[in-house]
ROPALUM-324046 format. One line per field, with one value per residue (C-alpha): residue number from 1; residue in three letters; x, y, z. Coordinates in steps of 0.001 Angstrom, whole numbers, plus 500000, padded with zeros to 6 digits. Layout:
BEGIN
i	(NUM	...)
aa	(ALA	...)
xx	(X	...)
yy	(Y	...)
zz	(Z	...)
***
This chain:
BEGIN
i	(1	2	3	4	5	6	7	8	9	10	11	12	13	14	15	16	17	18	19	20	21	22	23	24	25	26	27	28	29	30	31	32	33	34	35	36	37	38	39	40	41	42	43	44	45	46	47	48	49	50	51	52	53	54	55	56	57	58	59	60	61	62	63	64	65	66	67	68	69	70	71	72	73	74	75	76	77	78	79	80	81	82	83	84	85	86	87	88	89	90	91	92	93	94	95	96	97	98	99	100	101	102	103	104	105	106	107	108	109	110	111	112	113	114	115	116	117	118	119	120	121	122	123	124	125	126	127	128	129	130	131	132	133	134	135	136	137	138	139	140	141	142	143	144	145	146	147	148	149	150	151	152	153	154	155	156	157	158	159	160	161	162	163	164	165	166	167	168	169	170	171	172	173	174	175	176	177	178	179	180	181	182	183	184	185	186	187	188	189	190	191	192	193	194	195	196	197	198	199	200	201	202	203	204	205	206	207	208	209	210	211	212	213	214	215	216	217	218	219	220	221	222	223	224	225	226	227	228	229	230	231	232	233	234	235	236	237	238	239	240	241	242	243	244	245	246	247	248	249	250	251	252	253	254	255	256	257	258	259	260	261	262	263	264	265	266	267	268	269	270	271	272	273	274	275	276	277	278	279	280	281	282	283	284	285	286	287	288	289	290	291	292	293	294	295	296	297	298	299	300	301	302	303	304	305	306	307	308	309	310	311	312	313	314	315	316	317	318	319	320	321	322	323	324	325	326	327	328	329	330	331	332	333	334	335	336	337	338	339	340	341	342	343	344	345	346	347	348	349	350	351	352	353	354	355	356	357	358	359	360	361	362	363	364	365	366	367	368	369	370	371	372	373	374	375	376	377	378	379	380	381	382	383	384	385	386	387	388	389	390	391	392	393	394	395	396	397	398	399	400	401	402	403	404	405	406	407	408	409	410	411	412	413	414	415	416	417	418	419	420	421	422	423	424	425	426	427	428	429	430	431	432	433	434	435	436	437	438	439	440	441	442	443	444	445	446	447	448	449	450	451	452	453	454	455	456	457	458	459	460	461	462	463	464	465	466	467	468	469	470	471	472	473	474	475	476	477	478	479	480	481	482	483	484	485	486	487	488	489	490	491	492	493	494	495	496	497	498	499	500	501	502	503	504	505	506	507	508	509	510	511	512	513	514	515	516	517	518	519	520	521	522	523	524	525	526	527	528	529	530	531	532	533	534	535	536	537	538	539	540	541	542	543	544	545	546	547	548	549	550	551	552	553	554	555	556	557	558	559	560	561	562	563	564	565	566	567	568	569	570	571	572	573	574	575	576	577	578	579	580	581	582	583	584	585	586	587	588	589	590	591	592	593	594	595	596	597	598	599	600	601	602	603	604	605	606	607	608	609	610	611	612	613	614	615	616	617	618	619	620	621	622	623	624	625	626	627	628	629	630)
aa	(UNK	UNK	UNK	UNK	UNK	UNK	UNK	UNK	UNK	UNK	UNK	UNK	UNK	UNK	UNK	UNK	UNK	UNK	UNK	UNK	UNK	UNK	UNK	UNK	UNK	UNK	UNK	UNK	UNK	UNK	UNK	UNK	UNK	UNK	UNK	UNK	UNK	UNK	UNK	UNK	UNK	UNK	UNK	UNK	UNK	UNK	UNK	UNK	UNK	UNK	UNK	UNK	UNK	UNK	UNK	UNK	UNK	UNK	UNK	UNK	UNK	UNK	UNK	UNK	UNK	UNK	UNK	UNK	UNK	UNK	UNK	UNK	UNK	UNK	UNK	UNK	UNK	UNK	UNK	UNK	UNK	UNK	UNK	UNK	UNK	UNK	UNK	UNK	UNK	UNK	UNK	UNK	UNK	UNK	UNK	UNK	UNK	UNK	UNK	UNK	UNK	UNK	UNK	UNK	UNK	UNK	UNK	UNK	UNK	UNK	UNK	UNK	UNK	UNK	UNK	UNK	UNK	UNK	UNK	UNK	UNK	UNK	UNK	UNK	UNK	UNK	UNK	UNK	UNK	UNK	UNK	UNK	UNK	UNK	UNK	UNK	UNK	UNK	UNK	UNK	UNK	UNK	UNK	UNK	UNK	UNK	UNK	UNK	UNK	UNK	UNK	UNK	UNK	UNK	UNK	UNK	UNK	UNK	UNK	UNK	UNK	UNK	UNK	UNK	UNK	UNK	UNK	UNK	UNK	UNK	UNK	UNK	UNK	UNK	UNK	UNK	UNK	UNK	UNK	UNK	UNK	UNK	UNK	UNK	UNK	UNK	UNK	UNK	UNK	UNK	UNK	UNK	UNK	UNK	UNK	UNK	UNK	UNK	UNK	UNK	UNK	UNK	UNK	UNK	UNK	UNK	UNK	UNK	UNK	UNK	UNK	UNK	UNK	UNK	UNK	UNK	UNK	UNK	UNK	UNK	UNK	UNK	UNK	UNK	UNK	UNK	UNK	UNK	UNK	UNK	UNK	UNK	UNK	UNK	UNK	UNK	UNK	UNK	UNK	UNK	UNK	UNK	UNK	UNK	UNK	UNK	UNK	UNK	UNK	UNK	UNK	UNK	UNK	UNK	UNK	UNK	UNK	UNK	UNK	UNK	UNK	UNK	UNK	UNK	UNK	UNK	UNK	UNK	UNK	UNK	UNK	UNK	UNK	UNK	UNK	UNK	UNK	UNK	UNK	UNK	UNK	UNK	UNK	UNK	UNK	UNK	UNK	UNK	UNK	UNK	UNK	UNK	UNK	UNK	UNK	UNK	UNK	UNK	UNK	UNK	UNK	UNK	UNK	UNK	UNK	UNK	UNK	UNK	UNK	UNK	UNK	UNK	UNK	UNK	UNK	UNK	UNK	UNK	UNK	UNK	UNK	UNK	UNK	UNK	UNK	UNK	UNK	UNK	UNK	UNK	UNK	UNK	UNK	UNK	UNK	UNK	UNK	UNK	UNK	UNK	UNK	UNK	UNK	UNK	UNK	UNK	UNK	UNK	UNK	UNK	UNK	UNK	UNK	UNK	UNK	UNK	UNK	UNK	UNK	UNK	UNK	UNK	UNK	UNK	UNK	UNK	UNK	UNK	UNK	UNK	UNK	UNK	UNK	UNK	UNK	UNK	UNK	UNK	UNK	UNK	UNK	UNK	UNK	UNK	UNK	UNK	UNK	UNK	UNK	UNK	UNK	UNK	UNK	UNK	UNK	UNK	UNK	UNK	UNK	UNK	UNK	UNK	UNK	UNK	UNK	UNK	UNK	UNK	UNK	UNK	UNK	UNK	UNK	UNK	UNK	UNK	UNK	UNK	UNK	UNK	UNK	UNK	UNK	UNK	UNK	UNK	UNK	UNK	UNK	UNK	UNK	UNK	UNK	UNK	UNK	UNK	UNK	UNK	UNK	UNK	UNK	UNK	UNK	UNK	UNK	UNK	UNK	UNK	UNK	UNK	UNK	UNK	UNK	UNK	UNK	UNK	UNK	UNK	UNK	UNK	UNK	UNK	UNK	UNK	UNK	UNK	UNK	UNK	UNK	UNK	UNK	UNK	UNK	UNK	UNK	UNK	UNK	UNK	UNK	UNK	UNK	UNK	UNK	UNK	UNK	UNK	UNK	UNK	UNK	UNK	UNK	UNK	UNK	UNK	UNK	UNK	UNK	UNK	UNK	UNK	UNK	UNK	UNK	UNK	UNK	UNK	UNK	UNK	UNK	UNK	UNK	UNK	UNK	UNK	UNK	UNK	UNK	UNK	UNK	UNK	UNK	UNK	UNK	UNK	UNK	UNK	UNK	UNK	UNK	UNK	UNK	UNK	UNK	UNK	UNK	UNK	UNK	UNK	UNK	UNK	UNK	UNK	UNK	UNK	UNK	UNK	UNK	UNK	UNK	UNK	UNK	UNK	UNK	UNK	UNK	UNK	UNK	UNK	UNK	UNK	UNK	UNK	UNK	UNK	UNK	UNK	UNK	UNK	UNK	UNK	UNK	UNK	UNK	UNK	UNK	UNK	UNK	UNK	UNK	UNK	UNK	UNK	UNK	UNK	UNK	UNK	UNK	UNK	UNK	UNK	UNK	UNK	UNK	UNK	UNK	UNK	UNK	UNK	UNK	UNK	UNK	UNK	UNK	UNK	UNK	UNK	UNK	UNK	UNK	UNK	UNK	UNK	UNK	UNK	UNK	UNK	UNK	UNK	UNK	UNK	UNK	UNK	UNK	UNK	UNK	UNK	UNK	UNK	UNK	UNK)
xx	(472343	474188	472369	473003	470200	470532	468331	467735	470212	472784	472537	473025	476145	477646	476985	478521	481582	482163	482435	485911	487417	490903	492416	495957	496840	495499	492265	490460	486948	484489	482544	485034	482524	479176	478353	475692	473437	471301	467726	464882	464523	468001	469875	468486	468926	471210	473215	473715	474995	477371	478809	479344	481064	483761	486634	485133	482743	483790	481094	481700	479465	478160	476765	474040	472547	472906	476504	477533	475927	477675	480936	480168	479671	483004	484654	483449	484613	488061	488245	487048	484006	486176	485076	481778	480541	477101	475046	472294	469666	466637	463154	461500	463693	466892	465971	464720	467849	469644	467420	469575	472741	471074	470343	473997	475072	472427	473425	477135	476655	478278	477801	476223	474307	471597	469989	467106	464834	461113	457767	456546	455715	452981	451427	450193	451955	451010	451335	454804	457115	458250	455767	454007	450605	448979	445258	444641	447777	449075	452000	453469	456157	458626	461172	459250	460684	463971	462517	463237	466842	468229	469007	467739	465000	463624	461699	462477	459285	460693	464319	464715	464203	467793	469064	467603	467862	471462	473113	470862	471718	475400	475113	473720	476426	479183	477705	479789	476748	473997	476126	474291	472910	470974	468404	467057	464215	464217	460990	461781	460195	461689	465202	464990	463265	465382	465752	467897	470074	472207	475742	477192	475406	478023	481113	483815	483410	485872	484333	485640	484229	483133	484878	482418	484058	482514	480253	482172	479612	479488	483276	483466	481061	482806	486211	484912	483590	486899	488993	487254	487587	489575	489009	488363	487998	487899	485632	486943	484286	484223	484035	487723	488469	485984	487483	491075	491540	493798	496863	494827	493292	496718	498072	495039	495239	498985	498790	496099	497059	493577	493078	491308	488880	487561	484200	483924	483877	486613	488989	492554	492064	495220	497788	497146	500342	499955	500261	496923	494972	492882	491270	487681	484724	481315	479610	482328	484916	487688	488037	490465	488267	485144	486944	488037	484519	483131	485331	485219	483624	483733	483508	484491	482619	484282	482488	480360	476627	476805	475049	474148	477272	479406	477441	476524	472879	473773	475293	479008	479586	479646	478656	475257	473422	476290	478759	479041	479217	480595	479401	481892	480182	479498	475889	473759	471585	474522	476134	473098	472327	471576	471922	475405	476995	476985	480052	478796	481915	484279	486269	489704	488924	486874	489732	492201	490102	489110	492771	493596	490958	492039	495575	497780	495159	496357	494509	496125	498994	497289	494486	496750	498762	495516	494838	498254	497828	494380	495460	498491	496143	493945	496905	498177	494775	494599	498158	497221	494015	495377	498542	498887	499196	496149	494144	494721	493518	492277	488874	485459	483823	481429	477797	478123	479959	480958	483067	486628	488385	489306	489375	489283	490992	489109	488198	490684	493494	492517	492525	495837	497423	496423	497452	500925	501615	500205	502313	501625	499709	497164	493543	491178	487461	484589	480947	478236	478341	481157	483968	483158	483809	486854	488431	487635	489614	492199	493115	495654	496521	499815	498569	495723	492720	493457	490087	486523	484017	480507	478632	476476	473860	475565	474907	475758	476983	478887	482259	483198	481410	482848	486304	485907	484995	487785	490376	489138	489733	493056	494777	498197	497048	496507	492792	492067	488451	487373	483983	481978	480232	476831	477751	479656	476569	474422	476580	479741	479391	481678	484587	483946	483857	487321	488672	487131	488325	491704	491007	492877	491657	492774	489600	489582	486386	485752	483216	481731	478655	476084	475133	477272	477368	473571	473518	475746	473233	470366	472057	473158	469570	468202	467319	468282	470149	467525	467716	471098	473744	472987	473052	470200	468046	465378	467702	467772	471491	474130	476263	479585	480249	483603	484208	487589	486139	483260	485612	487872	484908	484792	488461	490006	493206	492196	493435	491680	493671	493124	495469	496817	500255	498725	496752	499927	501635	498618	498374	501983	501246	498114	500130	502310	499337	498339	494690	492074	493077	490496	491556	488935	489061	486757	486610	485193	481509	481572	484842	484797	486817	485503	484889	482460	479623	475915	473682	469917	467966	464382	463924	460474	458908	456966	458312	458022	461805	463807	466793	464749	463385	466929	468027	465132	466141	469712	468481	466334	469298	471526	468957	469016	472294	471064	471361	467797	466484	467780)
yy	(613119	609966	606763	603060	600527	597797	595328	595719	592906	594372	597762	596283	594383	597317	599726	597434	596814	600572	601286	601713	602469	603309	600708	601041	603566	601523	601969	598631	597444	598202	595049	592195	589811	588076	584866	583103	580089	580205	579120	580016	583381	584714	582457	583552	587308	588201	585005	585800	589300	588039	585520	588342	590493	587914	589216	592704	591279	587685	585176	582583	579526	578788	575565	577172	580646	581347	580184	582339	585431	584683	584451	587900	589259	587825	589240	592713	592265	591148	594179	596424	597515	598820	596251	594495	591230	590752	587569	586555	583848	582633	583161	581354	579162	580435	583957	583157	581136	584502	586117	584833	586125	589504	589593	588791	591745	593966	593128	593496	596706	595139	596062	593305	593531	590925	590504	588049	586935	587532	586609	588271	591949	591405	588616	586977	583609	583544	581420	580543	577848	578651	581500	581789	583402	585842	585855	589397	591114	590143	592583	590586	587975	586136	588830	591139	588971	590841	594179	593764	592664	595149	598860	599360	597441	597938	596033	597064	597213	599195	599315	603075	602784	601525	605064	605925	602596	601513	604747	604752	601145	601954	605040	602986	600345	602965	605158	604899	605383	603595	600831	597582	595255	596382	594205	594577	592384	591567	590275	587800	589725	593060	591561	591201	594503	597214	600987	603739	604499	607647	606623	608697	606407	603768	605946	604719	606241	606079	606246	607291	606372	609555	610448	612682	615010	615628	618564	621142	621287	617495	617433	619996	618083	614743	616243	617867	614517	612754	615597	615154	611375	609621	606143	606442	603382	602939	600261	599481	598134	596956	600547	600880	598349	599729	603211	601904	603582	601058	603323	606306	604255	603148	606698	608104	605483	606029	609824	609893	606748	605228	601433	599748	596828	595231	593974	590774	592799	595086	592270	592862	596632	596646	593875	591625	592414	596183	597402	599229	596344	594792	592150	591416	592866	591476	588101	586419	588712	588253	589149	592014	593875	593422	594471	597702	598298	597838	600691	603069	606494	607601	605142	606158	603685	603774	602179	599754	599159	598267	594923	592852	590696	593835	595454	592308	593169	596660	595518	595461	599150	599016	602624	601965	605152	607274	606126	608625	606969	608937	607372	607963	606428	607198	606114	608504	605589	603936	607139	608070	604730	604697	608423	608524	611848	611502	612186	611377	611011	608694	606775	607759	611427	611588	610178	612558	615663	614519	613996	617507	619006	616874	618165	617055	615164	611785	609325	608704	606216	604219	603485	602169	600250	598623	597690	596092	594066	592811	591951	589948	587716	587224	586153	583829	582146	581660	580329	577790	576433	576500	574556	571194	569384	571058	567813	564335	563771	560247	558690	560274	562744	561334	562387	563044	566338	565044	562249	563489	560406	559969	563730	565120	568280	571460	574287	576436	574025	573906	577704	577634	575642	578249	581069	579612	578621	581722	584208	587646	586149	584282	585410	583491	583132	581624	582200	581200	578167	577713	579257	582960	582871	580667	582533	586021	585154	582750	584299	586910	588292	590076	591565	594063	593030	589308	588095	587672	586190	586658	587446	590336	587835	584755	582754	579075	578016	581246	579712	577735	579968	582996	581478	581159	584844	585929	583980	585631	589000	588042	585654	586151	585355	582008	581868	579497	578491	576991	575311	573014	569865	571573	574404	572062	569900	572955	574267	572697	572619	575591	573348	572065	575670	576329	573203	574092	577703	577186	579316	577262	577231	575476	574209	572743	570820	570205	567482	567748	565700	568331	571857	571782	575471	575679	572578	574581	577449	575022	573532	576899	578144	575207	572917	569341	568051	567955	567973	569710	567015	564162	561759	563718	563821	561573	559246	555506	555358	558137	557780	559546	561486	560984	564634	564014	561420	563739	566615	564291	563338	567004	567008	568390	567185	565807	564384	563078	563695	562599	564826	568345	567110	565521	568703	570788	568430	568405	572184	572399	570104	572088	575277	573608	572369	574129	573123	573232	571103	569893	568662	566884	565968	565137	567819	568107	569013	570484	572351	576037	579171	580859	584561	586833	588831	588656	587940	588277	585401	584348	582103	580914	582922	579836	576297	573051	572671	574107	574527	576655	578727	579290	580319	582781	584282	584678	586295	588777	589581	590237	592485	594750	596210	597071	600496	601261	603657	605454)
zz	(707738	706707	707580	707488	707185	709770	711565	715277	715913	713558	715221	718687	717645	715772	718650	721279	719127	718750	722493	724005	727402	728645	730973	732311	729655	726749	724853	724686	723763	726552	725708	725668	724150	724422	726241	724216	724223	721107	720607	718294	720068	719283	716860	713505	713955	716843	716378	712688	713477	716152	713687	711186	713841	714500	716618	716783	719397	720223	721111	723827	724074	727559	729014	731134	730866	734566	734510	731576	733105	736420	734489	733097	736628	737784	734663	735588	739189	738135	735829	738659	736637	733773	731206	730555	729091	727593	727769	725396	725599	723732	725133	728034	730239	728662	729674	733171	733856	733873	736509	739379	737731	737238	740961	741695	739551	741137	744722	743945	741905	738840	735172	733086	729817	729283	725860	725970	723180	723643	722096	718899	719076	716464	718599	715408	715981	719673	721692	720502	721787	725356	725751	729114	728533	730942	730350	731597	730273	726821	727140	730013	729323	731531	730711	733037	735827	735394	736495	740239	739649	737105	737130	733588	731750	728279	725629	722064	719995	717048	715873	716250	720005	720232	719634	723040	724841	724263	725482	728545	729354	728906	731095	733957	733682	733744	736466	739672	741909	739987	738473	737932	735275	732234	730506	726970	725797	722078	720484	717752	714908	715973	715988	712226	711411	709771	710203	708695	711698	711887	710955	713796	716270	715458	715574	717920	721383	724289	727739	731131	734543	736299	739533	741379	743901	747311	748057	750107	752910	753192	753160	755935	758189	757578	758335	761535	762762	762126	763525	766888	766917	769618	768196	764437	762240	758466	756984	753487	751148	747550	746352	747210	744474	741947	742383	742130	745501	747257	747209	748377	751191	752373	752254	754075	756819	757269	757197	759863	761795	761427	761635	758730	758715	755550	754335	752287	749045	750361	751340	750064	749925	752038	752113	755075	756937	756780	760389	760202	758644	761447	759241	758228	760136	761021	761058	759002	760546	763072	766730	766089	763590	765687	768857	767180	765863	769367	770628	767651	768089	764414	761509	757986	755768	752336	749401	751393	751335	755047	754757	757786	757586	757857	760661	762591	761862	763161	766481	765705	766401	770183	770712	769163	768299	769678	767011	764170	760752	757799	754551	751724	748735	745094	745695	747747	748841	750604	751853	753959	755624	759352	759891	758391	757577	753786	751699	748210	746100	744326	746927	745635	745181	748369	750448	748850	749523	753000	753780	752647	754923	757886	757362	760280	762269	763540	765727	769130	769143	771889	769429	766672	769270	770383	766765	766403	769583	768612	765076	766177	768181	765109	762946	765661	765831	762052	761959	764623	763079	759517	760344	758564	761881	763486	763199	761865	758338	757731	757478	757007	759357	761898	761727	765458	766120	769562	768121	767607	766236	762576	761990	758458	757205	758013	755672	757607	756780	753117	752952	754807	751989	749418	751768	752313	748699	747006	745100	743643	740733	742891	742653	744945	744242	746244	747165	749619	751899	754394	752394	752850	756591	756205	753296	754540	757673	756303	752944	753993	750621	750088	746814	746655	744567	744889	746186	744950	747363	745996	749180	748070	746908	748395	745259	745396	741972	741299	742016	738903	736406	738162	737975	734210	733909	736238	734256	731051	732697	734308	731878	733476	737013	738727	739494	742378	742999	746327	746239	748478	747347	747524	745160	742876	742422	741724	738886	737528	733744	733206	734101	730609	729350	730782	729110	725756	725822	727454	730532	733120	736734	739893	741571	745080	745869	749561	750269	753766	753033	752130	753134	756253	757103	757103	759260	761617	761641	762172	765223	766593	766638	768581	765714	765046	761970	759207	755402	755136	755352	752987	755919	757531	754402	752954	751032	750702	751366	751343	748232	747828	744634	742969	742155	740564	738200	737354	736550	734576	732397	731308	730356	733550	735129	738541	741816	744907	748094	751682	753666	753837	752772	749682	748994	749085	746649	744317	744449	743300	740371	739545	739278	736676	734662	731471	731776	734509	737466	740003	743442	745558	749231	752108	754802	758303	758524	762028	762571	761617	762200	765328	765768	764029	765508	766237	763244	763275	761769	762315	765347	766496	769345	770436	770450	772412	772145	775067	772719	770328	773204	774462	770966	770787	774135	772915	769705	771628	773872	770861	769232	772288	771024	767535	765975	764878	762266	759226)
***
């Protein structure tokens, strides 16, 4: 057997560089590169090997470990899980900074490889710099904190373990049902230890994503349920994108005359003006999608994990326990939720085979006519609230939501600008805060796969870092990031990364004076404004941040605007810019897109406040319509 003597670090780099995948008819590296911030736990060994690898495995310098791992998640999303980025950190805080990003990948079912330095396997130098000691368990390090938020976890204690560990980590990241992040912990001494690895371990390998076909008995039961449906509905989730199933979804819906609603992750599975696209469903959804869900008798849930924002905390399907859900999903766990008829399969292949079995079945025309009528009302509402003249646009928002003078632009109007001025190249990205509800409704994409709203983990701070990763994946597209002031202040340093690396973004920063959407929730559940808007916090005096000046200090082109007309003009200039362009404006803290569905949150059972008691009564009333049980 031919062997090659390599260190642990050298073997990792060589193995990753040898992996390939076919994308759009071309064989390309599976691992596009490594995001890295070096420290004493990874610079001398892994860092050395990455420098030696050069363009075979490019290294990109991040500004924050969480940010670079979030960029890797967005990169995988934009590539529809076909390509992967790795992220490496030193030990201690560098490693734990990536825990949140791992959770984002885990919740969104995204491939991500994390390589974190660790303490010494020998324990002789202990305690080392940045080591957290556990008196009763010397094997425990902070890297164990990743275990709840990754699909695969390993600590390499001898180099030869890589022959087992790396293929297993790769298998998880490429599995259509179990896809998620993989974490490998690398003790500092082990990184530099050598082993005679089999040469064939490093031979170039080209991978394919499996497309599991449905079981015939599951297929038969799913088809029987749909064939008897009078009011069928398709819920398109993110799995439609990850399976490249958009064309198959459209054909299936058209062949069988079944209306489609979309989850946050599934948004732009169909173009917005398709006659069977009823818009987004659930808490951040629209009236048309939720009205159709309330009447549906059979729901085909394609590639969705059926989270509470999709199901309205399991109230959105108006038939309650009588609604039959068919779960078409590559993951058995998701396919069987809430007594669904499981159809465990790849979304594209599952739709194709289900369509064949359904043959000539078509939902009644009255049902699709109802969908068209409902959806036209939804679009008319969005057109109205997103219009430039919907409100005046001067001054700052009042702290009192009852005061209507000196109105500022709304989020809906800001989204409306992007919606109107977009072209086929536009790829919109957001996360958390107020933008998910506004963008999910207001971004009516005319190109499939043109939207990334990180709402699986709802991670504030994803936006700018995610935009960087998305632009890396989609260099020929115009990546537009919409971010609130709260998320911007949490994590903005990857604006500098985009300037340094030449990955141009258009970033729109909307300043509504704090965490305005949570202030909205606080008020809606009987509370009073407290600790969300800056004006309602323990501050000496509210101080405005000059976001444009801040972004300019990192090398961005910038513009502060005060009206929708100015925003439109700035957006046009931003599109012509060759470098990242940040547009900042003040927006209204109290005006939001209406619609959505019930959402269960914790409200006190006992309170001296009549408003809180009323909110609790409303919550209990809403819960009465929940679908209960698995």
